[in-house]
DOPARO-874975 format. One record per atom (N, C-alpha, C, O): residue in one letter; x, y, z. Coordinates in steps of 0.1 Angstrom, whole numbers, plus 2048, in hexadecimal, padded with zeros to 3 digits. Layout:
N
aXYZ ...
//
This chain:
234
mA95C8359B mA94C8C5A7 mA97C845B3 mA94C785B4 sA9EC8A5BC sAA2C835C9 sA9BC8B5D4 sA9EC975D7 vA92C845DC vA8CC8A5E8 vA8DC805F3 vA8AC755F2 yA92C855FE yA93C7D60A yA92C86616 yA94C92615 sA8FC80621 sA8EC8762E sA95C80639 sA94C7463A fA9DC87641 fAA3C8164C fAA4C8A658 fAA2C96656 sAA5C85664 sAA5C8D670 sAB3C8C676 sABBC83674 tAB5C9767F tAC2C98685 tAC1C9D693 tAB7CA4696 hACAC9A69C hACAC9F6A9 hAD0CAD6AA hAD2CB36B5 aAD4CB369F aADBCBF69F aAD4CCB6A5 aADACD36AC aAC7CCA6A5 aABFCD56AB aAB4CD06B4 aAABCCA6AF qAB6CD16C1 qAABCCD6CA qAA0CD86CB qAA3CE46C9 tA94CD36CD tA89CDC6CE tA85CDE6DD tA88CD56E5 eA7FCE96E0 eA7BCEC6EE eA6ECE46F2 eA6DCE06FD nA65CE26E8 nA58CDB6EB nA5ACCC6E7 nA5CCC96DB pA58CC36F1 pA59CB56ED pA4ECB06E4 pA4FCA56DF eA44CB86E2 eA39CB46D9 eA3BCBA6CB eA32CBA6C3 eA47CC06C8 eA4ACC66BB eA57CC06B6 eA60CBC6BD gA58CC16A8 gA65CBE6A1 gA68CC9698 gA5FCD0693 gA75CCA695 gA79CD568B gA79CD067D gA79CC467A lA78CDA674 lA78CD7665 lA80CE265E lA7DCEE660 rA8ACDE657 rA91CE764E rA91CE1640 rA93CD563E iA8ECEA636 iA8DCE5628 iA98CEB61F iA9ACF7620 qA9ECE3617 qAA8CE760E qAA3CE5600 qA9FCDA5FC vAA3CEF5F8 vA9ECEF5EA vAA9CF15E0 vAB0CFC5E1 tAABCE85D7 tAB5CE95CD tAAFCE65BF tAA5CE05BE sAB7CE95B4 sAB3CE65A7 sAB8CD75A4 sAC2CD35A9 tAB0CD059C tAB4CC3598 tAC1CC358F tAC7CB958D iAC3CCF589 iACFCD0581 iADACD8589 iAD9CE458C gAE5CD158C gAF0CD7593 gAEECD95A2 gAF7CDE5A8 lAE2CD55A7 lAE0CD65B5 lAE2CE45BA lAE7CE75C5 iADECEE5B2 iADFCFC5B5 iAD4D005BF iAC9CFE5BC pAD8D075CA pACED0C5D3 pAC4D155CD pAC8D1D5C4 iAB7D145D0 iAADD1D5CB iAA8D265D6 iAA1D225DF pAACD335D5 pAA7D3D5DE pA99D415DB pA94D405D0 nA92D475E5 nA85D4D5E4 nA7BD435DF nA71D475D9 aA7DD365E1 aA73D2C5DE aA68D2D5E9 aA6AD2F5F5 tA5BD2B5E5 tA50D2C5EE tA4CD1E5F3 tA4AD155EA iA4CD1C600 iA49D0F605 iA3CD1060E iA3CD18617 tA33D0760B tA26D07613 tA25CF961A tA27CEF613 iA22CF9627 iA21CED62E iA13CEA633 iA0CCF3637 yA0FCDD632 yA01CD9636 yA02CCD63F yA0CCC563E y9F8CCB648 y9F7CBF64E y9F3CB4644 y9ECCB763A e9F8CA8646 e9F5C9D63C e9E5C9B63C e9E0C97631 t9DFC9D647 t9D0C9A647 t9C8CA6643 t9BCCA5642 a9CECB2640 a9C7CBE63B a9CFCC4630 a9D4CCF632 p9CFCBE624 p9D7CC3619 p9D2CD0613 p9D9CD560A d9C7CD5617 d9C1CE1611 d9C3CED61B d9BFCF8617 s9C9CEB626 s9CACF5630 s9D9CF8634 s9DECF063D p9DFD0162E p9EED04631 p9EFD0863F p9E7D10645 i9FAD04646 i9FDD07654 iA0AD10655 iA0CD1765F qA13D0F64A qA1FD1864B qA23D1B63C qA21D13633 eA28D2763A eA2ED2B62D eA3CD3062F eA3ED39638 lA46D2B628 lA54D2F62A lA5AD3361D lA54D31612 tA65D3A61D tA6DD3E611 tA7BD3A614 tA81D3C61E tA82D3460A tA90D3060B tA99D3D60A tA95D47604 dAA4D3C611 dAAED46610 dAB8D45605 dAB5D3D5FC sAC3D4C605 sACCD4C5F9 sAD3D3E5F8 sAD8D3B5ED sAD2D36602 sAD8D28602 sACED1E5FE sAD1D125FE gAC2D225FB gAB7D195F8 gAB1D12604 gAAAD08603 qAB4D17610 qAAFD1161C qAA4D1A623 qAA4D26621 tA9CD1362B tA92D1A634 tA98D1B642 tAA2D14645 qA92D2364A qA95D23658 qA8FD1665E qA87D0F658 vA94D1266A vA8ED07671 vA81D0B677 vA80D1467F iA76D04674 iA69D0667A iA65CFA683 iA6ACEF681 qA5CCFD68D qA58CF2696 qA4ACEE692 qA41CF668F lA48CE1691 lA3BCDB68E lA37CD0698 lA3FCCA69E pA2ACCF69A pA25CC56A4 pA29CB76A0 pA29CB3694 aA2DCAF6AA aA31CA16A8 aA2CC996B4 aA29C9E6BF pA2BC8B6B2 pA27C836BD pA31C826C9 pA3CC876C7 pA2DC7D6D4 pA36C7C6E0 pA43C736DC pA42C6A6D4 iA4EC776E1 iA5BC706DE iA5AC616E2 iA61C596DC aA53C5E6ED aA52C506F1 aA4DC466E7 aA50C3B6E7 yA45C4B6DD yA40C436D2 yA4BC3D6CA yA4AC316C5 sA56C446C8 sA61C3F6C0 sA6BC376C8 sA74C316C2 lA69C356D5 lA73C2E6DD lA6DC216E2 lA74C196E8 eA60C1E6E0 eA5AC126E5 eA53C0B6DA eA4AC116D4 pA56BFE6D7 pA50BF76CC pA41BF56CF pA3DBF46DA gA39BF66C4 gA2BBF46C5 gA23C016C8 gA17C016CA sA2AC0C6C9 sA24C196CC sA1DC1E6BF sA1FC196B5 pA14C286C1 pA0EC2F6B5 pA19C356AC pA25C366B0 rA15C396A1 rA1FC3F697 rA27C4B69E rA20C546A3 pA34C4A69E pA3CC546A6 pA3FC6169F pA46C696A4 yA3AC63693 yA3DC6F68B yA31C74685 yA27C6D683 aA31C81683 aA26C8867C aA2AC8966D aA36C8B66A eA20C89664 eA22C8B656 eA1DC98651 eA12C9C654 yA25C9E648 yA21CAB642 yA23CAB633 yA2ACA362E iA1BCB462D iA1CCB661E iA24CC361C iA21CCD622 iA2ECC3613 iA36CCF610 iA34CD2601 iA37CC95F8 rA30CDE5FE rA2FCE25F0 rA39CED5ED rA3ACF75F4 vA41CEB5E3 vA4CCF45E0 vA4BCFA5D2 vA49CF25C8 sA4BD075D0 sA4AD0D5C3 sA55D185C2 sA58D1E5CC aA59D1B5B6 aA63D255B3 aA62D295A5 aA60D2159C pA64D365A1 pA63D3B593 pA6DD3358B pA79D3258F gA69D2E580 gA72D27577 gA74D1857A gA7BD12573 yA6DD13584 yA6ED05588 yA60CFF589 yA56D0558B eA61CF2587 eA54CEA589 eA51CE9598 eA5ACE85A0 tA44CEA59B tA40CE95A9 tA40CDA5AD tA3CCD15A6 vA45CD85B9 vA46CCA5BF vA3ECCA5CC vA40CD35D5 vA37CBF5CE vA2FCBD5DA vA34CB05E0 vA33CA55DA vA39CB05ED vA3ECA55F4 vA34CA15FF vA31CA9607 sA2FC955FE sA26C90609 sA2DC86612 sA35C7E60D gA29C8661E gA2FC7C628 gA3CC8062E gA43C78633 sA40C8D62E sA4CC91635 sA4AC8F644 sA40C9464A eA53C8864A eA52C84658 eA58C8D662 eA64C91660 iA51C9066D iA56C99677 iA56C91684 iA4BC8D689 lA62C8F68A lA63C89697 lA65C936A2 lA6AC9E69F pA61C916AE pA63C9B6B9 pA71C9C6BD pA79C936BD eA75CA86C1 eA82CAC6C7 eA8ECAB6BE eA99CAD6C3 vA8BCA96B1 vA96CA96A8 vA92CB169B vA86CB469A tA9CCB5693 tA99CBD687 tA99CB467B tAA4CAE678 sA8FCB4673 sA8FCAD666 sA94CB665B sA90CC265A lA9CCB0652 lAA2CB7647 lA9CCB263A lA9ECA6637 qA94CBA633 qA8DCB5627 qA93CBC61B qA92CC8619 nA99CB3613 nAA0CB8606 nA96CB65FB nA91CAB5F9 iA94CC15F3 iA8BCC05E8 iA92CC75DC iA97CD15DD qA91CC05D0 qA97CC55C4 qA8CCC85BA qA82CC15B8 lA8DCD45B4 lA83CD95AA lA89CD859C lA94CDD59A pA82CD2593 pA86CD2585 pA84CDF57E pA79CE557F pA8ECE5577 pA8BCF156F pA80CEF565 pA7FCE455F lA78CF9562 lA6ECF7558 lA72CF354A lA6BCEC543 eA7FCF7547 eA83CF4539 eA86CE5537 eA88CE152C vA87CDE542 vA8ACCF541 vA7ECC7547 vA80CBB548 sA73CCE549 sA68CC654E sA5BCCA546 sA5CCD353E nA50CC3549 nA44CC6542 nA3BCD1549 nA31CD4544 gA40CD6554 gA39CE155B gA2ECDC564 gA28CE556B aA2BCCF564 aA20CCB56D aA25CC957B aA31CC657E eA1DCCB585 eA20CC9593 eA24CBB596 eA1DCB2591 eA2FCB959D eA33CAB5A0 eA30CA85AE eA33CAF5B7 dA2AC9C5B0 dA26C975BD dA30C8C5C1 dA31C825BA iA36C8D5CD iA3FC835D2 iA3AC7E5E0 iA37C865E8 nA39C715E1 nA34C6C5EE nA3FC645F5 nA45C5B5F0 iA42C68602 iA4CC6160A iA44C56611 iA3AC59619 gA48C4A60F gA40C3E616 gA42C3E625 gA4BC4562A pA3AC3662B pA3BC3563A pA48C2F63E pA4FC28637 hA4CC3264B hA59C2E650 hA58C1E652 hA4EC19655 tA64C1864F tA64C0964F tA61C0365E tA5DBF865F lA65C0B668 lA62C07676 lA54C0867A lA50C02684 yA4CC0F672 yA3EC11675 yA34C0966C yA2BC03670 yA37C0965F yA2FC03655 yA32BF4653 yA3EBF0655 dA29BEC650 dA2ABDD64E dA2EBDA63F dA25BD7637 yA3BBDC63C yA3FBD962E yA41BCA62C yA43BC3636 pA41BC5620 pA44BB761D pA52BB4622 pA5BBBD622 pA55BA8627 pA62BA462C pA6DBA5621 pA6ABA3615 kA79BA7625 kA84BA861B kA86B9A615 kA84B9061C iA8BB9A609 iA8EB8D603 iA9AB8660A iAA5B8C60C pA98B7A60F pAA3B73616 pAAFB7060D pAADB6E601 eABAB71613 eAC7B6E60C eAD0B67615 eACFB69622 aADAB60610 aAE4B59618 aAECB62620 aAF0B6D61B eAEFB5F62C eAF7B67635 eB05B68630 eB0CB72631 iB0AB5C62B iB18B5B626 iB17B57618 iB11B4D614 kB1CB5F60F kB1CB5D600 kB29B565FC kB33B59601 pB28B4E5F1 pB34B485EC pB3DB525E6 pB39B5C5E1 mB4AB505E8 mB55B595E3 mB5EB525D9 mB6AB565D8 dB59B485D2 dB62B415C9 dB60B455BA dB65B3D5B2 eB59B505B8 eB57B545AA eB63B5B5A5 eB6BB615AC tB65B5B597 tB70B61591 tB6EB70591 tB63B75592 gB79B78590 gB77B86590 gB76B8D59D gB72B9959D eB78B865A8 eB77B8C5B5 eB81B975B7 eB8CB955B2 iB7DBA15BE iB87BAC5C2 iB87BAD5D1 iB7DBAF5D8 vB93BAB5D6 vB95BAC5E5 vB9DBB95E7 vBA9BBA5E3 lB97BC35ED lB9DBD05F0 lBA6BD05FC lBA2BC9606 sBB0BD75FC sBB9BD8608 sBB4BE1613 sBB9BE161E rBAABE960F rBA5BF2619 rB96BF5615 rB92BF260A vB8FBFB61F vB81BFF61C vB81C0B613 vB87C15616 vB79C0A608 vB78C155FF vB6AC1A5FE vB61C125FC iB67C26602 iB5AC2C602 iB56C315F4 iB5DC3A5EF pB4CC2C5ED pB49C305DF pB42C3E5E0 pB3CC425EA eB43C455D5 eB3CC525D4 eB2DC505D1 eB24C575D6 yB2BC455C9 yB1DC425C5 yB1AC335C7 yB24C2B5C7 vB0EC305CA vB09C225CA vAFEC205C0 vAF7C2A5BD iAFCC145BA iAF2C125B1 iAE6C0C5B8 iAE7C025BF vADAC125B7 vACEC0D5BD vAC5C085B2 vAC1C0F5A9 hAC1BFB5B4 hAB8BF45AA hAAABF65AF hAA7BF15BA dAA2BFD5A8 dA94C005AC dA8ABF55A8 dA82BF859F gA8CBEA5AE gA83BDF5AB gA88BD25B1 gA92BD25B8 eA81BC65AE eA86BB95B2 eA93BB65AC eA97BBB5A1 pA9CBAF5B3 pAA9BAC5AE pAA9BA65A0 pAB3BA9599 dAA0B9E59D dA9FB97590 dA98B9F585 dA96B9A57A dA93BAB588 dA8BBB357F dA94BBC577 dA99BC657B aA98BB756B aAA1BBE562 aA9BBCB55D aAA2BD4558 sA8EBCC55D sA87BD8558 sA87BE4562 sA85BEF55E aA8ABE156E aA8ABEC579 aA97BF5577 aAA1BF0573 pA95C02578 pAA0C0B576 pAABC0A581 pAA8C0758C nAB7C0E57E nAC2C0F587 nAC5C1E589 nAC5C2657F yAC7C22595 yACBC30598 yAD8C3159F yADBC2A5A8 yAE0C3B59B yAECC3E5A1 yAEAC495AC yAE5C545AA vAECC455B9 vAE9C4D5C4 vAF6C4F5CC vAFEC465CE rAF8C5C5D0 rB04C5E5D8 rB04C565E5 rAF9C545EB yB0FC505E8 yB10C475F4 yB0BC4E600 yB03C47608 kB0FC5A603 kB0BC6160F kAFCC6360F kAF5C6161A dAF6C66604 dAE8C68603 dAE0C5B605 dAD6C5A60B yAE6C50600 yAE0C43601 yAE0C3F610 yAD5C3A615 iAEBC41617 iAEBC3D625 iAE1C4662D iADAC41636 kAE0C5362A kAD6C5B630 kAC8C5662E kAC0C56637 nAC5C53622 nAB8C4E61E nAB4C41626 nAA9C4062C vABDC37626 vABBC2B62C vAB9C2D63B vAB0C27642 aAC2C35641 aAC2C38650 aAB4C3E653 aAAEC3A65E sAB0C4864B sAA3C4F64F sA97C4564D sA8DC48653 cA98C3B646 cA8DC31644 cA8EC2664E cA83C1F650 eA99C24655 eA9AC1865D eA9CC1B66C eA9CC12674 iA9FC2766F iAA1C2B67D iA9AC38680 iA96C3F677 yA98C3B68D yA92C48691 yA9DC50697 yAA5C4C69F aA9DC5D693 aAA7C67698 aAA6C696A7 aAAFC6F6AD tA9BC656AD tA99C676BC tA9FC5C6C4 tA9EC5D6D0 wAA5C526BE wAABC476C5 wAB8C4D6CC wABDC576C9 pABDC456D6 pAC9C496DD pAD5C4A6D2 pAD5C426C9 eADEC536D4 eAE8C556CA eAF0C486C7 eAF4C466BC sAF3C406D2 sAFBC346D0 sAF3C2A6C6 sAF9C236BE aAE6C2A6C8 aADEC216BF aADEC266B1 aADEC1E6A7 iADEC336AF iADEC396A1 iAECC3569B iAECC3168F yAF7C376A2 yB04C3469D yB05C26699 yB0AC2268E aB00C1D6A2 aB01C0E69F aAF9C0A693 aAFEC0368A nAEEC10691 nAE5C0D685 nAEBC12678 nAEBC0B66E iAF1C1E679 iAF7C2466D iB03C1C669 iB06C1A65D lB0BC18672 lB17C1066F lB13C03669 lB1ABFE660 aB08BFD66E aB03BF0668 aAFFBF3659 aB01BEB651 iAF8BFE657 iAF3C0164A iAFFC03640 iAFFBFE635 mB09C0A645 mB15C0D63D mB1CC00639 mB20BFD62E sB1DBF7643 sB24BEA641 sB1DBE2637 sB23BDC62E fB10BE1639 fB07BD9630 fB08BDE622 fB09BD7618 tB08BEC620 tB08BF2613 tB15BEF60C tB16BEB600 lB20BF1613 lB2EBEF60D lB2FBE060A lB36BDD600 nB2ABD7612 nB2BBC960F nB24BC6601 nB29BBE5F9 rB18BCC600 rB11BC95F3 rB18BD05E7 rB18BCA5DC vB1EBDB5E9 vB25BE25DE vB30BD95D9 vB32BD85CD yB38BD45E2 yB44BCD5DE yB42BBE5DB yB4BBB85D6 tB37BB85E0 tB35BAA5DD tB2BBA85D1 tB2BB9E5CB eB24BB35CD eB1BBB25C2 eB1FBBB5B6 eB1FBB65AB wB21BC85B9 wB24BD15AE wB31BCD5A7 wB32BCB59B yB3CBCC5AF yB49BC95A9 yB4ABBB5A3 yB50BB8599 rB42BB25A9 rB42BA45A4 rB3CBA4596 rB40B9B58E nB34BAD592 nB2DBAD585 nB34BB657B nB2FBB7570 qB3FBBB57E qB46BC4575 qB4FBBC56B qB55BC2562 
//
């Protein structure tokens, strides 16, 4: 299952203390939109008290709703309190497994797009699935990244030098330490991977130029890893 959340400047809100939320529900098989799915939203701190109930349309989407969020200044000044609010989203539909997503982040003045995939009952055990979105990397104190050489040797055999930049359709994500051979590898669409990384490393409330610069850096770093590591090992 693939679940991610990202925000966009596409829809500005009238209240600076609110952020928008639109939910897209699809099947894990074929990414088919699921209409008439029931979506219940809760505050993260009150998981037993629903605050909104929505239904998806024929495209598997909900309308955009407005939810309380912290002041926008929190996301623009280092050391501020947490700049986003967290919500729990419960999605159910006839013939599909119920999925509960915790930690969906809402920033002020922008609209968050939450994609959720439901497994059909015929390919699942029917039990409710709980998915937790971890805290944003700019807010939470995660362990430091593993250091690596800024310039890597290029004298190995089998090197491929491309005449132009080639954007792959998929990238391979290793879910574990680099030397952990038991950790699984996942094939993730390149565009979805960039969206996931961007939503974890930047805030959509930043100036547009800062967002562009950071996304270009993420794309450059990703393509460098793809062609210096993946192709090298083929």
